[in-house]
Structure formats: structure tokens, C-alpha cells
C-alpha positions in Angstrom: -5.7 -27.0 -14.7 -9.1 -28.5 -13.7 -10.4 -27.5 -10.3 -10.7 -30.3 -7.8 -13.6 -31.7 -5.8 -15.3 -29.0 -3.7 -14.7 -26.2 -6.2 -17.3 -23.5 -6.2 -18.7 -21.3 -8.9 -19.2 -18.2 -6.7 -17.6 -16.6 -3.7 -17.0 -13.2 -2.1 -14.7 -12.1 0.6 -14.9 -9.2 3.0 -11.8 -8.1 5.0 -12.3 -5.9 8.0 -10.0 -5.0 10.9 -9.8 -3.2 14.2 -7.4 -2.2 17.0 -8.5 -5.1 19.2 -8.7 -8.8 18.9 -12.2 -10.3 18.3 -11.7 -12.9 21.1 -11.3 -10.2 23.7 -14.3 -9.5 26.0 -14.8 -5.9 24.6 -18.4 -5.1 23.8 -17.4 -3.3 20.6 -14.5 -3.3 18.3 -12.2 -0.3 18.3 -11.9 1.3 14.8 -8.4 1.2 13.3 -6.6 3.8 11.2 -4.2 1.2 9.9 -4.2 0.6 6.1 -4.6 -3.0 5.2 -5.0 -4.3 1.6 -7.0 -7.3 0.4 -5.3 -9.2 -2.5 -6.9 -11.9 -4.6 -4.5 -13.6 -6.9 -6.5 -14.9 -9.9 -5.7 -18.1 -12.0 -4.4 -16.0 -14.9 -1.5 -14.8 -12.7 -3.0 -11.3 -12.1 -4.0 -10.0 -8.7 -7.0 -7.9 -7.8 -6.5 -5.3 -5.1 -8.9 -2.4 -4.5 -6.1 0.1 -4.7 -5.8 -0.8 -8.4 -9.4 -0.2 -9.3 -13.0 -1.4 -8.9 -12.8 -4.4 -11.3 -10.4 -7.1 -12.4 -10.8 -9.7 -15.2 -12.6 -12.0 -12.7 -13.9 -9.9 -9.9 -15.5 -6.7 -8.6 -13.8 -4.8 -5.7 -14.7 -2.3 -3.1 -13.1 1.0 -2.8 -9.6 1.1 -1.2 -9.7 1.6 2.6 -7.1 4.4 2.2 -9.5 6.4 0.1 -12.8 5.4 1.8 -11.5 5.8 5.4 -13.4 2.6 6.3 -11.5 -0.4 7.8 -12.9 -2.8 5.2 -12.2 -4.1 1.6 -14.0 -6.7 -0.4 -13.9 -8.9 -3.6 -16.8 -10.5 -5.4 -16.3 -13.1 -8.2 -18.0 -12.1 -11.4 -20.5 -14.5 -12.9 -18.1 -14.9 -16.0 -14.8 -15.8 -14.5 -11.8 -18.1 -15.0 -11.7 -21.5 -13.4 -8.8 -22.4 -11.2 -7.2 -21.5 -7.9 -7.8 -18.1 -6.3 -5.4 -17.1 -3.5 -6.6 -14.7 -0.8 -4.1 -12.7 1.3 -3.9 -9.5 3.3 -1.0 -7.0 3.4 -0.5 -4.5 6.1 0.5 -1.3 4.2 0.7 1.3 6.9 -0.4 2.4 10.3 -0.5 5.7 12.1 2.3 5.8 14.7 2.8 2.1 14.2 -0.7 1.0 15.0 -1.4 -2.7 14.9 -4.5 -4.2 13.3 -6.4 -7.4 13.9 -7.9 -8.6 10.6 -10.9 -10.8 10.0 -12.1 -12.2 6.7 -15.6 -13.3 6.0 -15.9 -15.8 3.1 -19.3 -16.1 1.5 -20.1 -19.2 -0.6 -23.6 -20.5 -1.4 -22.3 -24.1 -1.2 -21.2 -23.7 2.5 -23.6 -24.7 5.3 -24.7 -21.4 6.7 -23.3 -19.6 3.7 -20.2 -18.2 5.3 -17.0 -18.8 7.2 -15.0 -16.4 9.4 -11.2 -16.5 9.4 -9.0 -14.8 12.0 -5.2 -14.4 11.7 -3.9 -16.4 14.5 -2.7 -19.8 15.9 -4.1 -22.4 18.2 -2.2 -22.6 21.5 -3.5 -24.9 24.2 -6.9 -25.2 22.4 -7.4 -21.4 22.3 -7.1 -19.3 19.2 -4.5 -16.6 19.8 -5.1 -13.8 17.3 -1.9 -12.3 15.9 -2.0 -8.6 14.9 -0.6 -7.2 11.7 2.0 -4.3 11.7 5.4 -3.5 10.4 7.4 -4.8 13.3 8.8 -7.8 11.3 7.9 -7.3 7.7 8.4 -9.6 4.7 10.4 -7.2 2.4 10.6 -9.5 -0.7 8.2 -11.4 -2.9 6.8 -14.7 -1.4 8.8 -17.6 -2.8 9.9 -21.1 -1.8 12.6 -19.7 0.5 10.1 -17.8 2.8 6.7 -19.5 2.1 6.8 -21.7 5.2 7.5 -18.6 7.3 4.5 -16.8 5.7 2.2 -19.7 6.6 3.5 -19.8 10.2 2.8 -16.0 10.5 6.5 -15.3 11.1 6.1 -12.0 9.1 4.0 -9.2 10.7 2.8 -7.6 7.5 1.4 -10.5 5.4 -1.4 -13.0 5.9 -1.8 -15.8 3.5 -5.4 -16.5 4.4 -6.6 -19.3 2.1 -7.1 -20.6 -1.4 -10.4 -21.3 -3.2 -10.8 -23.7 -6.1 -13.3 -22.2 -8.6 -15.0 -24.0 -11.4 
């Protein structure tokens, strides 16, 4: 499949999270002991996730947050990569004593004005972004398919965040 208009030839994403929402008036973010995982589904049908290793066919990954103890994971597209659609999502794996986590993804693309975009897991209510934390209170327990995809997009499930797709040339 040929990528559409607006496709990019490079990108990287950095997932980070904390115990508190970014739109709160706190002066610093509270560290989180929750374990979130960044998944990047590649055009060949494989997925890259730091827990599986530092490289995939198309990308380079950070260490897994479970091993590093840092509330952050990342993915960088390799210079030699497949064209097509890349899907970025986040999975809440575990939390100490049921701890919730507020995720944030920073997308870096040289073709974007300013070079980056910040994505927060939330919904606009009365013109205000209400961040929605991730936890295991209402988990999706099966694969994403057409029976539950609308619910995944509406953030009905607490342990999954379908963040965005990127067309790559």
C-alpha cells in the first residue's frame, strides 16, 4: 500500500507517565511505579515493544521501563524502514497496589512545525481536556478487533490507549 499525503520518512516517539495529570497545577510531576509499555505496530504486521528487545525490523527501542525503573519508553524509526502505516499504542501492564498512571507521548517529526507534538490520554469536555489515567480497573482482556475497536478509541478500557497512526514513506 502506498502511503498517503502527509507521510513522513522519519519519526520517533517517547512515552512517559506519572501519578498526576499534566493539566493539574502541580509544580512537578510525581514519579510513577506503574509499568506501561509502548507498542509500535509496523507495516509488516510485527510489533515493536521494548520488553522484546532493543531493535525491530524498522525501529530502535529504549530499555523496558520494568528493567530500567524509569517511567519512559521510546521508539526511533531506522533510516532503512518499511513504508506504510505505523500504529502507536500504550498498554498498562501493572501497577503497585493498583496505582494509576497518566501517560504522555511526545512525537518528533522533522516535517512538523516546531518539530514535535504532545499527546495526552483524555477527552475534551466543555472545551477542557480531561486526562484519563490508565490502570487495570476496566481492562480490555482480548485482542483489539472490530467488536471492541470503537470502545478502545473512546477510552472505554482502562489499560489500553490507541494513541495515533503515522503514515511513513
